[in-house]
Legacy VTK file of the C-alpha trace (Angstrom):
# vtk DataFile Version 3.0
C-alpha trace
ASCII
DATASET POLYDATA
POINTS 164 float
23.096 57.439 -18.166
26.748 56.560 -19.444
28.177 59.402 -17.623
26.492 58.031 -14.295
27.598 55.081 -14.059
31.066 56.187 -15.943
31.379 58.238 -11.955
30.057 55.367 -10.631
32.569 52.621 -11.483
35.754 55.420 -11.036
34.647 55.754 -7.649
34.715 51.724 -7.285
38.009 51.975 -8.850
39.653 54.976 -6.196
37.831 52.597 -3.901
39.652 49.280 -5.241
42.626 51.658 -5.041
42.541 51.821 -0.933
42.153 48.264 0.127
45.609 46.734 0.088
46.163 49.411 2.294
43.065 48.605 4.707
43.873 44.830 4.620
46.798 45.540 6.182
45.956 47.899 8.562
43.382 45.419 9.730
46.010 42.552 9.346
48.296 44.606 11.805
45.755 45.284 14.298
45.528 41.344 14.893
48.652 41.452 16.436
48.259 44.221 18.586
48.640 42.240 21.927
52.370 42.647 21.458
55.059 39.925 21.939
54.981 40.991 25.961
51.384 39.229 26.502
50.589 38.011 29.798
48.145 35.480 30.025
45.629 36.208 32.875
45.800 34.276 35.731
41.922 32.108 36.159
39.670 33.470 39.062
40.190 31.471 42.141
36.714 31.312 43.090
35.747 28.014 44.656
31.781 28.000 43.205
29.986 29.156 40.269
27.920 31.565 42.097
28.579 34.178 44.428
26.114 33.638 47.051
26.010 30.128 48.961
22.781 28.158 47.537
19.856 27.623 49.691
19.414 23.921 51.369
16.096 24.085 49.224
13.927 26.208 46.766
10.338 27.216 46.945
7.738 24.845 46.164
3.918 25.402 44.216
0.638 24.099 44.552
0.979 22.223 40.657
2.394 18.758 39.602
6.054 18.493 39.885
6.106 21.859 42.177
7.777 19.792 45.531
10.935 22.259 46.776
13.847 21.112 45.173
17.458 20.255 47.241
20.781 20.977 46.390
23.031 18.561 48.179
26.605 20.020 47.588
29.488 17.785 47.145
26.881 14.780 46.177
28.450 12.184 43.315
25.799 11.994 40.503
24.055 8.836 39.530
25.783 6.967 35.942
22.305 6.840 34.575
21.027 10.471 36.325
18.081 10.570 33.720
15.935 8.184 35.867
15.916 10.824 38.288
12.658 12.447 36.241
10.891 9.398 36.322
9.936 10.303 32.814
9.408 6.902 30.464
9.892 9.076 27.377
13.155 10.498 28.585
14.548 6.734 29.281
12.642 5.550 25.878
14.898 8.640 24.290
18.664 7.470 26.358
18.365 4.422 25.394
17.917 4.413 21.879
20.527 6.837 21.649
22.717 4.875 23.634
21.510 1.791 21.286
22.354 3.759 18.559
25.708 5.221 19.659
29.138 3.792 18.307
31.107 1.587 20.285
34.263 2.863 21.738
36.246 0.564 19.258
34.217 2.412 16.588
35.155 5.982 17.813
38.629 5.174 18.441
38.667 4.005 14.434
36.530 7.247 13.540
39.693 9.419 15.688
42.454 7.010 14.013
40.800 7.868 10.369
40.725 11.800 11.239
44.131 11.822 12.674
45.333 10.232 9.230
43.872 12.527 7.351
44.653 15.231 8.650
48.632 14.057 8.256
48.078 13.461 4.447
46.590 16.632 3.950
50.169 18.363 5.993
51.793 17.054 3.341
50.190 19.122 0.920
52.328 22.246 2.392
55.683 20.505 1.511
56.972 21.222 -1.932
56.551 18.390 -4.418
59.528 17.368 -6.814
58.508 15.898 -10.134
60.530 14.818 -13.408
60.692 12.969 -16.647
62.544 11.574 -19.409
61.472 10.625 -22.431
63.832 9.381 -25.375
62.465 8.913 -28.953
63.468 7.450 -32.369
62.355 8.857 -35.742
62.450 8.308 -39.226
60.323 10.867 -41.822
60.015 10.124 -44.899
62.081 10.709 -48.251
59.640 11.704 -50.562
59.098 15.180 -47.595
62.802 16.465 -49.127
61.308 16.590 -52.563
63.142 13.688 -54.235
60.807 10.747 -54.605
63.302 7.664 -53.329
65.947 9.893 -51.482
66.770 7.738 -48.109
64.747 8.919 -45.226
66.554 10.534 -42.603
66.742 8.652 -38.892
67.192 11.239 -35.410
66.494 10.855 -32.120
64.556 12.960 -29.676
64.701 13.500 -26.104
62.730 14.759 -23.862
63.614 15.862 -20.122
60.785 17.793 -17.940
61.599 18.506 -14.176
59.096 20.700 -12.441
58.957 21.721 -8.515
55.952 22.817 -6.815
LINES 1 165
164 0 1 2 3 4 5 6 7 8 9 10 11 12 13 14 15 16 17 18 19 20 21 22 23 24 25 26 27 28 29 30 31 32 33 34 35 36 37 38 39 40 41 42 43 44 45 46 47 48 49 50 51 52 53 54 55 56 57 58 59 60 61 62 63 64 65 66 67 68 69 70 71 72 73 74 75 76 77 78 79 80 81 82 83 84 85 86 87 88 89 90 91 92 93 94 95 96 97 98 99 100 101 102 103 104 105 106 107 108 109 110 111 112 113 114 115 116 117 118 119 120 121 122 123 124 125 126 127 128 129 130 131 132 133 134 135 136 137 138 139 140 141 142 143 144 145 146 147 148 149 150 151 152 153 154 155 156 157 158 159 160 161 162 163
């Protein structure tokens, strides 16, 4: 039992020795694009489909099976969900709009996020702090072994600087 655990631990140690080299190889592979990389141009297409869309779709003899028409270039109404004539959908959208934040609240949230980000960036810069203390001490004369000896008065100075 002990021999197997020793073999296992030595195998793990051997495997861990190659970990820095493997990590370095993966890091170098992430930079494989190189300094001469040129972003490819966006495709020059005029529509999402290869073929033009038909004027209408097929219809079926079921509820809601009417043929759909594609109006290319037509403007979509602002309240597009009303085109479905669904009272549950209308109620859901009304509730969502009533619960959504106002423009002012959204701008305040964005400002808060920006300020939090800027505050966190400060942790990447060096920090310097210092401390200076002075203290006056008097020790008892009894410490010297003589009962009525005068105590010794001395000063202590502490200076500390920290860079992180």
